Backbone and ligand atoms as CSV (ligand in chain L), in Angstrom:
chain,resi,resn,atom,element,x,y,z
A,1,MET,N,N,36.206,-19.257,-50.211
A,1,MET,CA,C,36.274,-18.515,-48.948
A,1,MET,C,C,36.671,-17.062,-49.195
A,2,GLY,N,N,35.779,-16.131,-48.923
A,2,GLY,CA,C,36.082,-14.724,-49.149
A,2,GLY,C,C,36.592,-14.050,-47.886
A,3,THR,N,N,36.857,-12.764,-48.018
A,3,THR,CA,C,37.303,-11.993,-46.854
A,3,THR,C,C,36.255,-10.937,-46.508
A,4,ILE,N,N,36.199,-10.597,-45.233
A,4,ILE,CA,C,35.284,-9.552,-44.764
A,4,ILE,C,C,36.107,-8.480,-44.080
A,5,ARG,N,N,35.921,-7.239,-44.518
A,5,ARG,CA,C,36.632,-6.108,-43.905
A,5,ARG,C,C,35.620,-5.144,-43.304
A,6,LEU,N,N,36.071,-4.416,-42.323
A,6,LEU,CA,C,35.221,-3.453,-41.641
A,6,LEU,C,C,35.869,-2.077,-41.746
A,7,VAL,N,N,35.088,-1.094,-42.170
A,7,VAL,CA,C,35.610,0.265,-42.348
A,7,VAL,C,C,34.613,1.228,-41.725
A,8,GLN,N,N,35.110,2.252,-41.062
A,8,GLN,CA,C,34.199,3.301,-40.599
A,8,GLN,C,C,34.348,4.491,-41.533
A,9,GLY,N,N,33.232,4.982,-42.077
A,9,GLY,CA,C,33.310,6.142,-42.967
A,9,GLY,C,C,32.169,6.208,-43.948
A,10,ASP,N,N,32.480,6.857,-45.078
A,10,ASP,CA,C,31.480,7.207,-46.085
A,10,ASP,C,C,31.605,6.236,-47.264
A,11,ILE,N,N,30.550,5.503,-47.535
A,11,ILE,CA,C,30.595,4.464,-48.576
A,11,ILE,C,C,30.796,5.055,-49.977
A,12,THR,N,N,30.462,6.325,-50.166
A,12,THR,CA,C,30.622,6.927,-51.506
A,12,THR,C,C,32.103,7.062,-51.886
A,13,LYS,N,N,32.991,6.950,-50.899
A,13,LYS,CA,C,34.433,7.080,-51.184
A,13,LYS,C,C,35.080,5.729,-51.487
A,14,VAL,N,N,34.312,4.650,-51.339
A,14,VAL,CA,C,34.906,3.310,-51.415
A,14,VAL,C,C,35.029,2.847,-52.866
A,15,LYS,N,N,36.244,2.414,-53.215
A,15,LYS,CA,C,36.511,1.968,-54.581
A,15,LYS,C,C,36.359,0.452,-54.655
A,16,ALA,N,N,35.109,0.009,-54.676
A,16,ALA,CA,C,34.838,-1.430,-54.797
A,16,ALA,C,C,34.191,-1.658,-56.165
A,17,ASP,N,N,34.058,-2.912,-56.559
A,17,ASP,CA,C,33.341,-3.176,-57.812
A,17,ASP,C,C,31.900,-2.685,-57.692
A,18,ALA,N,N,31.309,-2.855,-56.517
A,18,ALA,CA,C,29.954,-2.327,-56.293
A,18,ALA,C,C,29.827,-1.824,-54.870
A,19,ILE,N,N,29.064,-0.754,-54.714
A,19,ILE,CA,C,28.616,-0.350,-53.375
A,19,ILE,C,C,27.106,-0.543,-53.338
A,20,VAL,N,N,26.612,-0.884,-52.175
A,20,VAL,CA,C,25.177,-1.112,-52.022
A,20,VAL,C,C,24.545,0.134,-51.428
A,21,ASN,N,N,23.393,0.491,-51.977
A,21,ASN,CA,C,22.618,1.635,-51.496
A,21,ASN,C,C,21.439,1.130,-50.677
A,22,ALA,N,N,21.147,1.792,-49.554
A,22,ALA,CA,C,19.929,1.504,-48.786
A,22,ALA,C,C,18.824,2.390,-49.353
A,23,ALA,N,N,18.156,1.869,-50.363
A,23,ALA,CA,C,17.207,2.668,-51.144
A,23,ALA,C,C,15.783,2.506,-50.616
A,24,ASN,N,N,14.855,3.218,-51.229
A,24,ASN,CA,C,13.418,2.980,-50.967
A,24,ASN,C,C,12.807,2.392,-52.234
A,25,THR,N,N,11.543,2.017,-52.165
A,25,THR,CA,C,10.939,1.264,-53.269
A,25,THR,C,C,10.874,2.048,-54.585
A,26,SER,N,N,10.943,3.374,-54.506
A,26,SER,CA,C,10.893,4.165,-55.754
A,26,SER,C,C,12.227,4.103,-56.493
A,27,LEU,N,N,13.306,3.850,-55.770
A,27,LEU,CA,C,14.691,3.923,-56.281
A,27,LEU,C,C,15.035,5.309,-56.830
A,28,LEU,N,N,14.322,6.316,-56.372
A,28,LEU,CA,C,14.552,7.657,-56.924
A,28,LEU,C,C,15.271,8.588,-55.953
A,29,GLY,N,N,15.967,7.998,-54.984
A,29,GLY,CA,C,16.759,8.808,-54.063
A,29,GLY,C,C,16.005,9.146,-52.799
A,30,GLY,N,N,16.726,9.761,-51.864
A,30,GLY,CA,C,16.151,10.114,-50.565
A,30,GLY,C,C,17.231,10.707,-49.693
A,31,GLY,N,N,17.143,10.476,-48.376
A,31,GLY,CA,C,18.153,10.999,-47.456
A,31,GLY,C,C,19.194,9.947,-47.140
A,32,GLY,N,N,19.906,10.120,-46.038
A,32,GLY,CA,C,20.872,9.131,-45.564
A,32,GLY,C,C,21.886,8.723,-46.617
A,33,VAL,N,N,22.202,7.448,-46.636
A,33,VAL,CA,C,23.221,6.952,-47.564
A,33,VAL,C,C,22.734,7.084,-49.018
A,34,ASP,N,N,21.451,6.961,-49.230
A,34,ASP,CA,C,20.844,7.111,-50.559
A,34,ASP,C,C,21.122,8.516,-51.119
A,35,GLY,N,N,20.875,9.520,-50.290
A,35,GLY,CA,C,21.123,10.904,-50.709
A,35,GLY,C,C,22.594,11.125,-51.018
A,36,ALA,N,N,23.469,10.570,-50.162
A,36,ALA,CA,C,24.918,10.744,-50.355
A,36,ALA,C,C,25.367,10.082,-51.661
A,37,ILE,N,N,24.827,8.902,-51.942
A,37,ILE,CA,C,25.231,8.181,-53.165
A,37,ILE,C,C,24.755,8.947,-54.409
A,38,HIS,N,N,23.518,9.411,-54.401
A,38,HIS,CA,C,23.029,10.161,-55.575
A,38,HIS,C,C,23.825,11.454,-55.773
A,39,LYS,N,N,24.160,12.109,-54.674
A,39,LYS,CA,C,24.924,13.367,-54.788
A,39,LYS,C,C,26.304,13.101,-55.396
A,40,ALA,N,N,26.957,12.054,-54.916
A,40,ALA,CA,C,28.314,11.765,-55.382
A,40,ALA,C,C,28.335,11.157,-56.786
A,41,ALA,N,N,27.296,10.422,-57.137
A,41,ALA,CA,C,27.272,9.774,-58.461
A,41,ALA,C,C,26.904,10.756,-59.568
A,42,GLY,N,N,26.160,11.815,-59.201
A,42,GLY,CA,C,25.732,12.801,-60.190
A,42,GLY,C,C,24.339,12.506,-60.721
A,43,PRO,N,N,23.766,13.467,-61.457
A,43,PRO,CA,C,22.371,13.372,-61.898
A,43,PRO,C,C,22.100,12.213,-62.866
A,44,GLU,N,N,23.156,11.693,-63.482
A,44,GLU,CA,C,22.962,10.553,-64.397
A,44,GLU,C,C,22.375,9.353,-63.657
A,45,LEU,N,N,22.700,9.247,-62.367
A,45,LEU,CA,C,22.193,8.097,-61.610
A,45,LEU,C,C,20.670,8.157,-61.504
A,46,LEU,N,N,20.136,9.321,-61.195
A,46,LEU,CA,C,18.683,9.447,-61.090
A,46,LEU,C,C,18.022,9.161,-62.445
A,47,GLU,N,N,18.620,9.685,-63.511
A,47,GLU,CA,C,18.057,9.429,-64.851
A,47,GLU,C,C,18.012,7.924,-65.128
A,48,TYR,N,N,19.063,7.231,-64.748
A,48,TYR,CA,C,19.115,5.774,-64.946
A,48,TYR,C,C,18.044,5.086,-64.095
A,49,CYS,N,N,17.960,5.503,-62.831
A,49,CYS,CA,C,17.043,4.833,-61.891
A,49,CYS,C,C,15.574,5.040,-62.268
A,50,LYS,N,N,15.290,6.126,-62.956
A,50,LYS,CA,C,13.902,6.379,-63.395
A,50,LYS,C,C,13.409,5.271,-64.318
A,51,LYS,N,N,14.347,4.616,-64.990
A,51,LYS,CA,C,13.959,3.551,-65.941
A,51,LYS,C,C,13.955,2.171,-65.289
A,52,CYS,N,N,14.265,2.125,-63.988
A,52,CYS,CA,C,14.405,0.813,-63.330
A,52,CYS,C,C,13.089,0.229,-62.827
A,53,GLY,N,N,12.060,1.049,-62.740
A,53,GLY,CA,C,10.750,0.532,-62.335
A,53,GLY,C,C,10.605,0.222,-60.854
A,54,GLY,N,N,11.472,0.790,-60.025
A,54,GLY,CA,C,11.353,0.574,-58.580
A,54,GLY,C,C,11.743,-0.838,-58.179
A,55,ALA,N,N,11.624,-1.112,-56.893
A,55,ALA,CA,C,11.926,-2.452,-56.361
A,55,ALA,C,C,11.108,-2.648,-55.096
A,56,ARG,N,N,10.732,-3.902,-54.842
A,56,ARG,CA,C,9.979,-4.195,-53.617
A,56,ARG,C,C,10.932,-4.382,-52.440
A,57,PRO,N,N,10.443,-4.257,-51.215
A,57,PRO,CA,C,11.310,-4.547,-50.064
A,57,PRO,C,C,11.905,-5.949,-50.183
A,58,GLY,N,N,13.208,-6.061,-49.977
A,58,GLY,CA,C,13.908,-7.334,-50.120
A,58,GLY,C,C,14.530,-7.514,-51.497
A,59,GLU,N,N,14.143,-6.670,-52.461
A,59,GLU,CA,C,14.713,-6.772,-53.819
A,59,GLU,C,C,15.853,-5.764,-54.008
A,60,ALA,N,N,16.573,-5.922,-55.113
A,60,ALA,CA,C,17.661,-5.004,-55.450
A,60,ALA,C,C,17.772,-4.861,-56.963
A,61,LYS,N,N,18.253,-3.716,-57.398
A,61,LYS,CA,C,18.514,-3.458,-58.827
A,61,LYS,C,C,19.908,-2.866,-58.939
A,62,ILE,N,N,20.545,-3.080,-60.099
A,62,ILE,CA,C,21.929,-2.617,-60.270
A,62,ILE,C,C,21.995,-1.491,-61.303
A,63,SER,N,N,22.877,-0.527,-61.048
A,63,SER,CA,C,23.094,0.575,-61.992
A,63,SER,C,C,24.600,0.800,-62.115
A,64,PRO,N,N,25.009,1.579,-63.121
A,64,PRO,CA,C,26.418,1.995,-63.135
A,64,PRO,C,C,26.704,2.920,-61.946
A,65,GLY,N,N,27.972,3.133,-61.643
A,65,GLY,CA,C,28.350,4.021,-60.543
A,65,GLY,C,C,28.516,5.471,-60.973
A,66,PHE,N,N,28.502,5.710,-62.291
A,66,PHE,CA,C,28.677,7.065,-62.834
A,66,PHE,C,C,29.892,7.749,-62.206
A,67,ARG,N,N,29.744,8.861,-61.468
A,67,ARG,CA,C,30.930,9.598,-60.991
A,67,ARG,C,C,31.536,9.032,-59.707
A,68,LEU,N,N,30.998,7.928,-59.221
A,68,LEU,CA,C,31.549,7.311,-58.005
A,68,LEU,C,C,32.826,6.538,-58.320
A,69,PRO,N,N,33.678,6.333,-57.327
A,69,PRO,CA,C,34.824,5.436,-57.560
A,69,PRO,C,C,34.405,3.984,-57.777
A,70,ALA,N,N,33.241,3.603,-57.294
A,70,ALA,CA,C,32.751,2.229,-57.497
A,70,ALA,C,C,32.195,2.072,-58.912
A,71,LYS,N,N,32.365,0.881,-59.484
A,71,LYS,CA,C,31.864,0.638,-60.857
A,71,LYS,C,C,30.349,0.572,-60.902
A,72,TYR,N,N,29.759,-0.051,-59.903
A,72,TYR,CA,C,28.300,-0.233,-59.890
A,72,TYR,C,C,27.712,0.203,-58.550
A,73,VAL,N,N,26.420,0.529,-58.597
A,73,VAL,CA,C,25.643,0.699,-57.367
A,73,VAL,C,C,24.538,-0.356,-57.388
A,74,ILE,N,N,24.423,-1.087,-56.304
A,74,ILE,CA,C,23.325,-2.038,-56.156
A,74,ILE,C,C,22.331,-1.412,-55.177
A,75,HIS,N,N,21.138,-1.121,-55.688
A,75,HIS,CA,C,20.126,-0.422,-54.894
A,75,HIS,C,C,19.231,-1.466,-54.242
A,76,ALA,N,N,19.412,-1.641,-52.927
A,76,ALA,CA,C,18.655,-2.656,-52.197
A,76,ALA,C,C,17.616,-1.967,-51.317
A,77,VAL,N,N,16.434,-2.556,-51.259
A,77,VAL,CA,C,15.374,-1.983,-50.421
A,77,VAL,C,C,15.200,-2.856,-49.184
A,78,GLY,N,N,15.488,-2.283,-48.041
A,78,GLY,CA,C,15.309,-2.985,-46.775
A,78,GLY,C,C,13.903,-2.762,-46.239
A,79,PRO,N,N,13.576,-3.440,-45.136
A,79,PRO,CA,C,12.261,-3.266,-44.532
A,79,PRO,C,C,12.203,-2.026,-43.640
A,80,VAL,N,N,11.031,-1.439,-43.555
A,80,VAL,CA,C,10.767,-0.472,-42.497
A,80,VAL,C,C,10.489,-1.303,-41.246
A,81,TRP,N,N,11.037,-0.909,-40.098
A,81,TRP,CA,C,10.828,-1.643,-38.844
A,81,TRP,C,C,9.481,-1.263,-38.232
A,82,TYR,N,N,8.617,-2.286,-38.072
A,82,TYR,CA,C,7.317,-2.048,-37.443
A,82,TYR,C,C,7.197,-2.766,-36.096
A,83,GLY,N,N,8.305,-3.270,-35.559
A,83,GLY,CA,C,8.247,-3.964,-34.274
A,83,GLY,C,C,8.697,-5.413,-34.364
A,84,GLY,N,N,8.843,-5.946,-35.559
A,84,GLY,CA,C,9.426,-7.278,-35.732
A,84,GLY,C,C,8.477,-8.375,-36.172
A,85,ASN,N,N,7.193,-8.064,-36.243
A,85,ASN,CA,C,6.222,-9.109,-36.633
A,85,ASN,C,C,5.705,-8.967,-38.058
A,86,ARG,N,N,6.396,-8.162,-38.844
A,86,ARG,CA,C,5.959,-8.004,-40.237
A,86,ARG,C,C,7.040,-8.489,-41.201
A,87,ARG,N,N,7.625,-9.623,-40.859
A,87,ARG,CA,C,8.645,-10.279,-41.692
A,87,ARG,C,C,9.873,-9.388,-41.921
A,88,GLU,N,N,10.127,-8.491,-40.975
A,88,GLU,CA,C,11.260,-7.576,-41.157
A,88,GLU,C,C,12.596,-8.319,-41.277
A,89,ASP,N,N,12.798,-9.368,-40.428
A,89,ASP,CA,C,14.075,-10.108,-40.487
A,89,ASP,C,C,14.278,-10.739,-41.862
A,90,GLU,N,N,13.230,-11.387,-42.336
A,90,GLU,CA,C,13.307,-12.085,-43.621
A,90,GLU,C,C,13.530,-11.082,-44.775
A,91,ILE,N,N,12.864,-9.948,-44.710
A,91,ILE,CA,C,13.015,-8.949,-45.778
A,91,ILE,C,C,14.429,-8.363,-45.766
A,92,LEU,N,N,14.962,-8.150,-44.553
A,92,LEU,CA,C,16.334,-7.623,-44.486
A,92,LEU,C,C,17.315,-8.646,-45.059
A,93,LYS,N,N,17.142,-9.900,-44.683
A,93,LYS,CA,C,17.997,-10.957,-45.228
A,93,LYS,C,C,17.905,-10.979,-46.756
A,94,ASN,N,N,16.694,-10.874,-47.271
A,94,ASN,CA,C,16.514,-10.888,-48.727
A,94,ASN,C,C,17.165,-9.690,-49.409
A,95,ALA,N,N,17.187,-8.542,-48.747
A,95,ALA,CA,C,17.847,-7.363,-49.336
A,95,ALA,C,C,19.344,-7.653,-49.515
A,96,TYR,N,N,19.957,-8.282,-48.502
A,96,TYR,CA,C,21.379,-8.655,-48.639
A,96,TYR,C,C,21.564,-9.737,-49.696
A,97,LEU,N,N,20.701,-10.755,-49.667
A,97,LEU,CA,C,20.833,-11.855,-50.638
A,97,LEU,C,C,20.639,-11.363,-52.071
A,98,SER,N,N,19.649,-10.512,-52.299
A,98,SER,CA,C,19.404,-9.984,-53.649
A,98,SER,C,C,20.628,-9.230,-54.152
A,99,SER,N,N,21.258,-8.466,-53.266
A,99,SER,CA,C,22.462,-7.707,-53.643
A,99,SER,C,C,23.601,-8.654,-53.999
A,100,LEU,N,N,23.795,-9.675,-53.172
A,100,LEU,CA,C,24.869,-10.642,-53.413
A,100,LEU,C,C,24.658,-11.400,-54.723
A,101,LYS,N,N,23.403,-11.716,-55.009
A,101,LYS,CA,C,23.114,-12.457,-56.253
A,101,LYS,C,C,23.384,-11.600,-57.486
A,102,LEU,N,N,23.105,-10.298,-57.408
A,102,LEU,CA,C,23.423,-9.408,-58.533
A,102,LEU,C,C,24.939,-9.325,-58.728
A,103,ALA,N,N,25.676,-9.241,-57.626
A,103,ALA,CA,C,27.141,-9.197,-57.714
A,103,ALA,C,C,27.675,-10.507,-58.309
A,104,ARG,N,N,27.093,-11.624,-57.892
A,104,ARG,CA,C,27.506,-12.926,-58.425
A,104,ARG,C,C,27.233,-13.005,-59.928
A,105,ALA,N,N,26.065,-12.542,-60.346
A,105,ALA,CA,C,25.696,-12.615,-61.766
A,105,ALA,C,C,26.663,-11.822,-62.633
A,106,LYS,N,N,27.214,-10.732,-62.109
A,106,LYS,CA,C,28.166,-9.915,-62.877
A,106,LYS,C,C,29.612,-10.301,-62.565
A,107,GLN,N,N,29.797,-11.341,-61.777
A,107,GLN,CA,C,31.126,-11.800,-61.373
A,107,GLN,C,C,31.957,-10.679,-60.756
A,108,LEU,N,N,31.333,-9.909,-59.882
A,108,LEU,CA,C,32.048,-8.840,-59.182
A,108,LEU,C,C,32.796,-9.440,-57.996
A,109,LYS,N,N,34.021,-8.964,-57.815
A,109,LYS,CA,C,34.835,-9.498,-56.713
A,109,LYS,C,C,34.548,-8.784,-55.398
A,110,SER,N,N,34.480,-7.453,-55.444
A,110,SER,CA,C,34.355,-6.722,-54.180
A,110,SER,C,C,33.038,-5.956,-54.106
A,111,ILE,N,N,32.454,-5.963,-52.925
A,111,ILE,CA,C,31.171,-5.295,-52.724
A,111,ILE,C,C,31.146,-4.678,-51.325
A,112,ALA,N,N,30.699,-3.428,-51.246
A,112,ALA,CA,C,30.650,-2.717,-49.962
A,112,ALA,C,C,29.197,-2.512,-49.553
A,113,PHE,N,N,28.912,-2.802,-48.286
A,113,PHE,CA,C,27.546,-2.674,-47.758
A,113,PHE,C,C,27.474,-1.630,-46.649
A,114,PRO,N,N,26.426,-0.809,-46.657
A,114,PRO,CA,C,26.120,-0.009,-45.461
A,114,PRO,C,C,25.230,-0.869,-44.554
A,115,SER,N,N,24.818,-0.334,-43.438
A,115,SER,CA,C,23.917,-1.062,-42.547
A,115,SER,C,C,22.472,-0.756,-42.956
A,116,ILE,N,N,21.962,-1.582,-43.864
A,116,ILE,CA,C,20.641,-1.345,-44.471
A,116,ILE,C,C,19.542,-1.311,-43.397
A,117,SER,N,N,18.635,-0.383,-43.543
A,117,SER,CA,C,17.420,-0.255,-42.711
A,117,SER,C,C,17.627,0.286,-41.296
A,118,THR,N,N,18.876,0.560,-40.887
A,118,THR,CA,C,19.077,0.946,-39.482
A,118,THR,C,C,19.107,2.452,-39.252
A,119,GLY,N,N,18.820,3.222,-40.298
A,119,GLY,CA,C,18.737,4.680,-40.137
A,119,GLY,C,C,17.276,5.098,-40.124
A,120,ALA,N,N,16.838,5.695,-41.207
A,120,ALA,CA,C,15.457,6.188,-41.320
A,120,ALA,C,C,14.431,5.072,-41.121
A,121,TYR,N,N,14.797,3.826,-41.424
A,121,TYR,CA,C,13.841,2.714,-41.317
A,121,TYR,C,C,13.824,2.051,-39.933
A,122,HIS,N,N,14.733,2.501,-39.033
A,122,HIS,CA,C,14.670,2.151,-37.589
A,122,HIS,C,C,14.767,0.677,-37.232
A,123,PHE,N,N,15.352,-0.145,-38.074
A,123,PHE,CA,C,15.591,-1.549,-37.710
A,123,PHE,C,C,16.640,-1.557,-36.589
A,124,PRO,N,N,16.436,-2.326,-35.502
A,124,PRO,CA,C,17.426,-2.325,-34.414
A,124,PRO,C,C,18.819,-2.727,-34.914
A,125,LYS,N,N,19.816,-1.962,-34.473
A,125,LYS,CA,C,21.156,-2.096,-35.076
A,125,LYS,C,C,21.809,-3.452,-34.855
A,126,GLU,N,N,21.733,-3.981,-33.622
A,126,GLU,CA,C,22.401,-5.264,-33.357
A,126,GLU,C,C,21.729,-6.397,-34.118
A,127,ARG,N,N,20.422,-6.369,-34.103
A,127,ARG,CA,C,19.662,-7.413,-34.802
A,127,ARG,C,C,19.969,-7.378,-36.300
A,128,ALA,N,N,20.091,-6.176,-36.854
A,128,ALA,CA,C,20.401,-6.026,-38.280
A,128,ALA,C,C,21.824,-6.495,-38.585
A,129,ALA,N,N,22.753,-6.186,-37.690
A,129,ALA,CA,C,24.153,-6.578,-37.915
A,129,ALA,C,C,24.277,-8.099,-37.938
A,130,ARG,N,N,23.562,-8.760,-37.020
A,130,ARG,CA,C,23.627,-10.229,-36.970
A,130,ARG,C,C,23.108,-10.821,-38.282
A,131,ILE,N,N,22.003,-10.299,-38.769
A,131,ILE,CA,C,21.416,-10.809,-40.020
A,131,ILE,C,C,22.366,-10.551,-41.196
A,132,ALA,N,N,22.922,-9.347,-41.258
A,132,ALA,CA,C,23.831,-9.002,-42.360
A,132,ALA,C,C,25.041,-9.937,-42.367
A,133,ILE,N,N,25.652,-10.105,-41.221
A,133,ILE,CA,C,26.890,-10.895,-41.145
A,133,ILE,C,C,26.612,-12.374,-41.435
A,134,GLU,N,N,25.554,-12.916,-40.846
A,134,GLU,CA,C,25.239,-14.343,-41.082
A,134,GLU,C,C,24.911,-14.607,-42.549
A,135,THR,N,N,24.116,-13.730,-43.134
A,135,THR,CA,C,23.699,-13.921,-44.529
A,135,THR,C,C,24.901,-13.860,-45.462
A,136,ILE,N,N,25.763,-12.899,-45.217
A,136,ILE,CA,C,26.913,-12.711,-46.096
A,136,ILE,C,C,27.941,-13.836,-45.917
A,137,LYS,N,N,28.195,-14.212,-44.682
A,137,LYS,CA,C,29.168,-15.296,-44.453
A,137,LYS,C,C,28.723,-16.568,-45.161
A,138,SER,N,N,27.458,-16.912,-45.000
A,138,SER,CA,C,26.979,-18.140,-45.610
A,138,SER,C,C,27.035,-18.052,-47.138
A,139,PHE,N,N,26.746,-16.887,-47.699
A,139,PHE,CA,C,26.792,-16.737,-49.161
A,139,PHE,C,C,28.221,-16.870,-49.685
A,140,ILE,N,N,29.159,-16.191,-49.062
A,140,ILE,CA,C,30.522,-16.234,-49.619
A,140,ILE,C,C,31.188,-17.599,-49.402
A,141,ASN,N,N,30.706,-18.344,-48.412
A,141,ASN,CA,C,31.234,-19.700,-48.232
A,141,ASN,C,C,30.773,-20.653,-49.326
A,142,ASN,N,N,29.711,-20.287,-50.012
A,142,ASN,CA,C,29.135,-21.190,-51.014
A,142,ASN,C,C,29.218,-20.667,-52.443
A,143,ASN,N,N,29.865,-19.508,-52.636
A,143,ASN,CA,C,29.924,-18.911,-53.964
A,143,ASN,C,C,31.308,-18.334,-54.230
A,144,THR,N,N,31.689,-18.281,-55.510
A,144,THR,CA,C,33.001,-17.732,-55.884
A,144,THR,C,C,32.971,-16.210,-55.888
A,145,TYR,N,N,31.866,-15.632,-56.357
A,145,TYR,CA,C,31.708,-14.170,-56.423
A,145,TYR,C,C,30.522,-13.743,-55.571
A,146,PRO,N,N,30.634,-12.623,-54.870
A,146,PRO,CA,C,31.821,-11.807,-54.626
A,146,PRO,C,C,32.702,-12.451,-53.559
A,147,ASP,N,N,33.992,-12.064,-53.531
A,147,ASP,CA,C,34.855,-12.675,-52.515
A,147,ASP,C,C,35.532,-11.658,-51.600
A,148,GLU,N,N,35.214,-10.382,-51.768
A,148,GLU,CA,C,35.715,-9.382,-50.819
A,148,GLU,C,C,34.546,-8.511,-50.373
A,149,ILE,N,N,34.209,-8.627,-49.104
A,149,ILE,CA,C,33.076,-7.886,-48.557
A,149,ILE,C,C,33.618,-6.767,-47.672
A,150,ILE,N,N,33.108,-5.571,-47.873
A,150,ILE,CA,C,33.519,-4.438,-47.035
A,150,ILE,C,C,32.268,-3.885,-46.364
A,151,PHE,N,N,32.208,-3.960,-45.044
A,151,PHE,CA,C,31.128,-3.312,-44.309
A,151,PHE,C,C,31.566,-1.880,-44.028
A,152,VAL,N,N,30.776,-0.927,-44.477
A,152,VAL,CA,C,31.126,0.482,-44.259
A,152,VAL,C,C,30.113,1.094,-43.304
A,153,LEU,N,N,30.567,1.344,-42.085
A,153,LEU,CA,C,29.677,1.868,-41.044
A,153,LEU,C,C,29.958,3.337,-40.834
A,154,PHE,N,N,28.917,4.097,-40.845
A,154,PHE,CA,C,29.024,5.550,-40.809
A,154,PHE,C,C,29.200,6.043,-39.382
A,155,ASP,N,N,28.377,5.518,-38.471
A,155,ASP,CA,C,28.409,6.022,-37.096
A,155,ASP,C,C,29.195,5.064,-36.210
A,156,ASP,N,N,29.700,5.637,-35.116
A,156,ASP,CA,C,30.561,4.888,-34.215
A,156,ASP,C,C,29.846,3.684,-33.589
A,157,GLU,N,N,28.587,3.875,-33.207
A,157,GLU,CA,C,27.847,2.790,-32.552
A,157,GLU,C,C,27.743,1.573,-33.480
A,158,SER,N,N,27.374,1.809,-34.726
A,158,SER,CA,C,27.250,0.704,-35.685
A,158,SER,C,C,28.602,0.032,-35.902
A,159,TYR,N,N,29.626,0.848,-36.008
A,159,TYR,CA,C,30.972,0.297,-36.218
A,159,TYR,C,C,31.365,-0.626,-35.068
A,160,GLN,N,N,31.094,-0.183,-33.834
A,160,GLN,CA,C,31.466,-1.001,-32.663
A,160,GLN,C,C,30.643,-2.298,-32.618
A,161,ILE,N,N,29.382,-2.225,-33.008
A,161,ILE,CA,C,28.538,-3.432,-33.024
A,161,ILE,C,C,29.102,-4.448,-34.019
A,162,TYR,N,N,29.413,-4.003,-35.205
A,162,TYR,CA,C,29.963,-4.913,-36.220
A,162,TYR,C,C,31.303,-5.479,-35.751
A,163,ARG,N,N,32.109,-4.605,-35.136
A,163,ARG,CA,C,33.421,-5.060,-34.699
A,163,ARG,C,C,33.283,-6.188,-33.682
A,164,SER,N,N,32.369,-6.016,-32.741
A,164,SER,CA,C,32.240,-7.051,-31.713
A,164,SER,C,C,31.688,-8.350,-32.313
A,165,PHE,N,N,30.762,-8.266,-33.265
A,165,PHE,CA,C,30.249,-9.491,-33.895
A,165,PHE,C,C,31.325,-10.182,-34.740
A,166,LEU,N,N,32.109,-9.404,-35.456
A,166,LEU,CA,C,33.097,-10.009,-36.358
A,166,LEU,C,C,34.288,-10.589,-35.602
A,167,GLU,N,N,34.529,-10.091,-34.400
A,167,GLU,CA,C,35.642,-10.636,-33.606
A,167,GLU,C,C,35.295,-12.008,-33.017
A,168,LYS,N,N,33.995,-12.311,-32.956
A,168,LYS,CA,C,33.575,-13.587,-32.332
A,168,LYS,C,C,33.928,-14.782,-33.209
L,1,LIG,N1,N,28.067,5.938,-45.972
L,1,LIG,C1,C,27.781,4.832,-45.240
L,1,LIG,N2,N,26.733,4.737,-44.404
L,1,LIG,C2,C,25.928,5.821,-44.295
L,1,LIG,C3,C,26.145,7.016,-45.016
L,1,LIG,C4,C,27.284,7.061,-45.887
L,1,LIG,N3,N,27.581,8.128,-46.627
L,1,LIG,N4,N,25.172,7.917,-44.675
L,1,LIG,C5,C,24.382,7.304,-43.771
L,1,LIG,N5,N,24.832,6.054,-43.523
L,1,LIG,P1,P,19.645,5.217,-43.972
L,1,LIG,P2,P,17.597,3.100,-44.203
L,1,LIG,C6,C,24.305,5.017,-42.618
L,1,LIG,O1,O,18.702,6.120,-43.269
L,1,LIG,O2,O,17.454,3.027,-42.723
L,1,LIG,C7,C,16.586,7.083,-47.329
L,1,LIG,O3,O,15.897,8.300,-47.340
L,1,LIG,C8,C,23.390,5.441,-41.505
L,1,LIG,O4,O,24.151,5.969,-40.413
L,1,LIG,O5,O,20.515,5.785,-45.019
L,1,LIG,O6,O,17.701,1.823,-44.984
L,1,LIG,C9,C,16.129,6.149,-48.445
L,1,LIG,O7,O,15.742,6.839,-49.600
L,1,LIG,C10,C,22.717,4.127,-41.146
L,1,LIG,O8,O,23.556,3.362,-40.290
L,1,LIG,O9,O,18.864,3.984,-44.691
L,1,LIG,C11,C,14.977,5.422,-47.828
L,1,LIG,O10,O,13.784,6.171,-47.931
L,1,LIG,C12,C,22.648,3.390,-42.492
L,1,LIG,O11,O,23.508,4.133,-43.372
L,1,LIG,C13,C,15.388,5.313,-46.379
L,1,LIG,O12,O,16.279,6.391,-46.124
L,1,LIG,C14,C,21.256,3.314,-43.097
L,1,LIG,O13,O,20.559,4.519,-42.866
L,1,LIG,C15,C,16.108,4.020,-46.101
L,1,LIG,O14,O,16.360,3.928,-44.728
């Protein structure tokens, strides 16, 4: 049985074993949380990611954290929202599951997640929060690692949505 914490702020400041990046399929950086993570980690992160060969939606790859306080970055690719009939729910769930499985394989205790796909990729925030929370709860109930989950929400609306779901 793990613990789930909720934090409002910038995931690049979080000192967890791993922070998760909401990446795109190239894994070569972008805007939003991806841009912030690459900026804070330094240029070594991009050099590393160039050798990763990209990732498909729903997949994730792991890198060192370089100049970040976190030891690792798990680069997860969420779905672009096209209205809900293009397996967006399943792909979002897989992005969380792929990240959790990488953390489990490295026996990482703590992992911090942003709200994948709800910025530039326009996945509806409440629907995404429900998928994130359900997927993570079920995983930590059945696995030893990771056992400390930190949801890091940047904007107030996302933070309030997570808070109301987690209080239930
Ligand atoms: N810490 C935590 N959360 C953040 C931060 C931060 N520093 N900055 C933004 N967010 P987005 P996506 C929140 O757009 O929708 C990139 O260009 C943000 O408020 O970062 O998965 C990639 O390269 C929102 O709630 O990711 C891809 O091309 C959440 O992070 C594309 O955007 C996700 O927003 C991925 O889009």
